[in-house]
C-alpha positions as CSV (number, residue, x, y, z in Angstrom):
1,X,0.0,0.0,0.0
2,X,1.0,3.6,-0.6
3,X,-0.5,6.7,0.9
4,X,-1.9,9.5,-1.3
5,X,-3.5,12.4,0.5
6,X,-3.7,10.3,3.6
7,X,-5.6,7.5,1.8
8,X,-4.4,4.0,1.0
9,X,-3.7,3.2,-2.7
10,X,-2.9,-0.3,-3.8
11,X,0.3,-0.7,-5.7
12,X,2.4,-3.5,-7.2
13,X,5.9,-3.8,-8.6
14,X,5.8,-4.9,-12.2
15,X,8.5,-4.6,-15.0
16,X,10.8,-2.6,-12.7
17,X,8.1,0.0,-12.0
18,X,5.4,0.7,-9.5
19,X,1.9,0.4,-10.8
20,X,-1.1,1.9,-8.8
21,X,-4.8,1.0,-8.8
22,X,-6.6,3.5,-11.0
23,X,-9.8,3.1,-9.0
24,X,-8.0,3.8,-5.7
25,X,-6.6,7.0,-7.2
26,X,-10.0,8.1,-8.5
27,X,-11.4,7.4,-5.1
28,X,-8.9,9.7,-3.5
29,X,-9.2,12.5,-6.2
30,X,-13.0,12.5,-6.1
31,X,-13.1,12.0,-2.3
32,X,-15.4,9.0,-2.9
33,X,-15.0,6.4,-0.2
34,X,-17.5,4.0,-1.8
35,X,-15.5,1.5,-3.9
36,X,-18.4,0.7,-6.2
37,X,-19.1,4.3,-7.0
38,X,-15.4,5.0,-7.7
39,X,-15.4,2.0,-10.0
40,X,-18.5,3.2,-11.8
41,X,-16.9,6.6,-12.2
42,X,-13.8,5.0,-13.8
43,X,-15.9,2.8,-16.1
44,X,-17.8,5.9,-17.4
45,X,-14.7,8.0,-17.7
46,X,-12.8,5.1,-19.5
47,X,-15.6,4.8,-22.0
48,X,-15.6,8.5,-22.7
49,X,-11.8,8.6,-23.1
50,X,-11.9,5.7,-25.5
51,X,-14.5,7.5,-27.6
52,X,-12.3,10.6,-27.7
53,X,-9.3,8.5,-28.8
54,X,-7.3,9.1,-25.6
55,X,-4.1,7.0,-25.2
56,X,-4.5,7.1,-21.5
57,X,-6.8,4.1,-21.4
58,X,-4.4,2.0,-23.6
59,X,-1.6,2.8,-21.3
60,X,-3.4,1.3,-18.3
61,X,-2.4,-2.3,-17.7
62,X,-4.6,-4.9,-15.9
63,X,-2.6,-6.5,-13.1
64,X,-3.8,-8.7,-10.3
65,X,-4.2,-6.9,-7.0
66,X,-5.6,-8.0,-3.7
67,X,-9.1,-6.6,-2.9
68,X,-10.7,-5.9,0.5
69,X,-12.1,-9.4,0.5
70,X,-8.6,-10.8,0.4
71,X,-9.0,-12.2,-3.2
72,X,-6.9,-11.3,-6.2
73,X,-8.6,-9.6,-9.2
74,X,-7.3,-8.0,-12.4
75,X,-7.4,-4.3,-11.8
76,X,-6.7,-1.3,-14.1
77,X,-3.4,0.1,-13.1
78,X,-1.1,2.9,-14.2
79,X,2.5,3.6,-13.6
80,X,3.8,7.0,-12.5
81,X,4.2,8.2,-16.1
82,X,0.6,7.5,-17.0
């Protein structure tokens, strides 16, 4: 875990870089503590960005991260550059 504005953000080491959970970052930036609402926000934003042809979505990798229930799920992640 990493801290961003005092909130926990999941991260993982992959290809010699840190990758961070996009949903966790959105949760912090939008001050949305509800994971499902932050996920819904990201889903809508991702769809809009794809329609606009943004490269941001293509730069997000899906990596397995541990969720609150202790299970590992593929999650959209981004490195520091993204």
